[in-house]
PASEBA-1860 file (N, C-alpha, C; in nm, 3 decimals):
! residues 73
1> MKDERTPA> 6.472/-2.373/10.494/6.599/-2.263/10.502/6.551/-2.155/10.378 ~ 6.503/-2.015/10.459/6.499/-1.912/10.352/6.646/-1.846/10.305 ~ 6.704/-1.813/10.162/6.781/-1.799/10.144/6.841/-1.611/10.166 ~ 6.909/-1.553/10.265/6.920/-1.397/10.370/6.969/-1.315/10.260 ~ 7.034/-1.366/10.136/7.087/-1.287/10.010/6.963/-1.206/9.992 ~ 7.024/-1.102/9.943/6.904/-0.966/9.871/6.857/-1.088/9.711 ~ 6.764/-1.072/9.696/6.792/-1.177/9.574/6.734/-1.072/9.481 ~ 6.761/-1.126/9.335/6.749/-1.066/9.244/6.576/-1.079/9.167
9> YWLRQRNG> 6.560/-1.009/9.074/6.393/-0.971/9.044/6.373/-1.044/8.908 ~ 6.255/-1.063/8.903/6.255/-1.097/8.722/6.158/-1.012/8.702 ~ 6.149/-0.905/8.548/6.069/-0.867/8.505/6.030/-0.883/8.389 ~ 5.883/-0.915/8.402/5.798/-0.992/8.292/5.655/-0.952/8.197 ~ 5.676/-0.890/8.085/5.516/-0.898/8.065/5.439/-0.944/8.037 ~ 5.346/-0.994/8.066/5.219/-1.140/8.086/5.113/-1.119/7.959 ~ 5.197/-1.042/7.830/5.077/-1.112/7.702/5.114/-1.151/7.632 ~ 5.121/-1.338/7.664/5.186/-1.420/7.607/5.323/-1.437/7.543
17> QPGGQQVN> 5.389/-1.346/7.601/5.555/-1.329/7.535/5.617/-1.439/7.639 ~ 5.692/-1.514/7.590/5.796/-1.537/7.759/5.890/-1.478/7.755 ~ 5.958/-1.533/7.911/6.083/-1.482/7.940/6.055/-1.344/8.015 ~ 6.194/-1.305/8.009/6.147/-1.141/8.065/6.290/-1.130/8.092 ~ 6.322/-0.991/8.149/6.466/-0.983/8.232/6.439/-0.930/8.338 ~ 6.598/-0.969/8.403/6.595/-0.940/8.550/6.698/-0.875/8.604 ~ 6.637/-0.802/8.744/6.657/-0.649/8.763/6.750/-0.704/8.937 ~ 6.837/-0.535/8.932/6.878/-0.618/9.083/6.757/-0.517/9.240
25> AYEAAMIA> 6.806/-0.540/9.300/6.744/-0.488/9.401/6.697/-0.337/9.394 ~ 6.815/-0.258/9.332/6.807/-0.119/9.307/6.692/-0.107/9.230 ~ 6.721/-0.164/9.118/6.616/-0.112/9.026/6.472/-0.172/9.061 ~ 6.499/-0.309/9.113/6.319/-0.381/9.111/6.268/-0.228/9.290 ~ 6.331/-0.160/9.330/6.287/-0.074/9.384/6.191/0.058/9.349 ~ 6.294/0.096/9.294/6.267/0.191/9.165/6.098/0.135/9.106 ~ 6.158/0.045/9.036/6.027/0.048/8.962/5.862/0.028/9.088 ~ 5.870/-0.078/9.194/5.761/-0.091/9.268/5.676/0.054/9.325
33> QRVGGVGD> 5.760/0.157/9.326/5.721/0.286/9.352/5.653/0.289/9.249 ~ 5.618/0.258/9.151/5.477/0.319/9.016/5.354/0.318/9.118 ~ 5.241/0.374/9.008/5.155/0.371/9.083/5.028/0.292/8.998 ~ 4.972/0.213/9.102/4.893/0.148/9.057/4.898/0.032/9.057 ~ 5.019/-0.024/9.087/5.120/-0.156/9.104/5.013/-0.203/9.208 ~ 4.987/-0.334/9.218/4.895/-0.411/9.354/5.013/-0.545/9.378 ~ 5.051/-0.472/9.490/5.089/-0.628/9.572/5.244/-0.549/9.609 ~ 5.314/-0.658/9.604/5.477/-0.642/9.682/5.577/-0.699/9.595
41> HLSQQGLV> 5.668/-0.617/9.579/5.785/-0.674/9.474/5.875/-0.779/9.591 ~ 5.868/-0.716/9.728/5.940/-0.858/9.800/5.889/-0.947/9.832 ~ 5.742/-0.998/9.804/5.675/-1.136/9.834/5.681/-1.197/9.735 ~ 5.694/-1.342/9.785/5.699/-1.410/9.657/5.585/-1.425/9.500 ~ 5.470/-1.386/9.563/5.353/-1.322/9.482/5.375/-1.256/9.404 ~ 5.476/-1.095/9.438/5.505/-1.017/9.325/5.419/-0.875/9.344 ~ 5.470/-0.802/9.208/5.425/-0.696/9.244/5.351/-0.664/9.086 ~ 5.215/-0.696/9.045/5.128/-0.642/8.911/5.069/-0.555/8.871
49> WSDRDPGG> 5.071/-0.513/8.787/5.024/-0.352/8.730/4.993/-0.363/8.543 ~ 4.925/-0.314/8.564/4.899/-0.286/8.383/4.974/-0.116/8.281 ~ 4.968/-0.106/8.165/5.012/0.031/8.109/4.908/0.002/8.018 ~ 4.902/0.135/7.969/4.782/0.144/7.840/4.920/0.094/7.689 ~ 4.857/0.020/7.633/4.918/-0.033/7.513/4.829/-0.054/7.398 ~ 4.780/0.036/7.326/4.720/-0.019/7.212/4.698/-0.183/7.140 ~ 4.829/-0.220/7.097/4.868/-0.361/7.078/4.824/-0.435/7.148 ~ 4.800/-0.440/7.264/4.809/-0.514/7.386/4.683/-0.570/7.366
57> PGGFSYYT> 4.578/-0.661/7.461/4.504/-0.744/7.464/4.386/-0.667/7.544 ~ 4.326/-0.573/7.515/4.175/-0.513/7.539/4.299/-0.347/7.597 ~ 4.377/-0.346/7.508/4.456/-0.245/7.524/4.564/-0.219/7.607 ~ 4.586/-0.256/7.657/4.659/-0.256/7.783/4.796/-0.415/7.785 ~ 4.904/-0.368/7.847/4.991/-0.465/7.852/4.987/-0.500/8.028 ~ 4.965/-0.567/8.015/5.051/-0.622/8.180/5.163/-0.697/8.216 ~ 5.186/-0.672/8.354/5.340/-0.703/8.405/5.353/-0.698/8.572 ~ 5.452/-0.838/8.577/5.442/-0.915/8.695/5.652/-0.899/8.727
65> LTPVYKEG> 5.655/-0.799/8.853/5.809/-0.803/8.948/5.860/-0.909/9.034 ~ 5.898/-1.021/9.023/5.904/-1.133/9.148/5.989/-1.148/9.144 ~ 6.048/-1.120/9.294/6.162/-1.233/9.330/6.252/-1.328/9.317 ~ 6.373/-1.358/9.272/6.406/-1.515/9.190/6.413/-1.539/9.337 ~ 6.437/-1.627/9.350/6.487/-1.755/9.508/6.557/-1.887/9.450 ~ 6.644/-1.925/9.486/6.661/-2.027/9.498/6.608/-2.139/9.505 ~ 6.596/-2.268/9.478/6.521/-2.382/9.516/6.529/-2.406/9.608 ~ 6.420/-2.446/9.687/6.440/-2.518/9.861/6.447/-2.433/9.888
73> T> 6.411/-2.274/9.877/6.398/-2.160/10.007/6.251/-2.144/10.011
END
């Protein structure tokens, strides 16, 4: 059974750094409008993108925006 409430979202940087920040549905919708994102922030696979970052691997930082669902949904 799927939880029908609007989920919260995790915004994570994927350069080997643990953790991330939780954002609400409005913030997630604004982030999802960015150019260059691949995927859908409403799907369980989420949205991914990269930004130029001289300190990141290969000169980029990688990010994911994924919904948080309760276990068993």
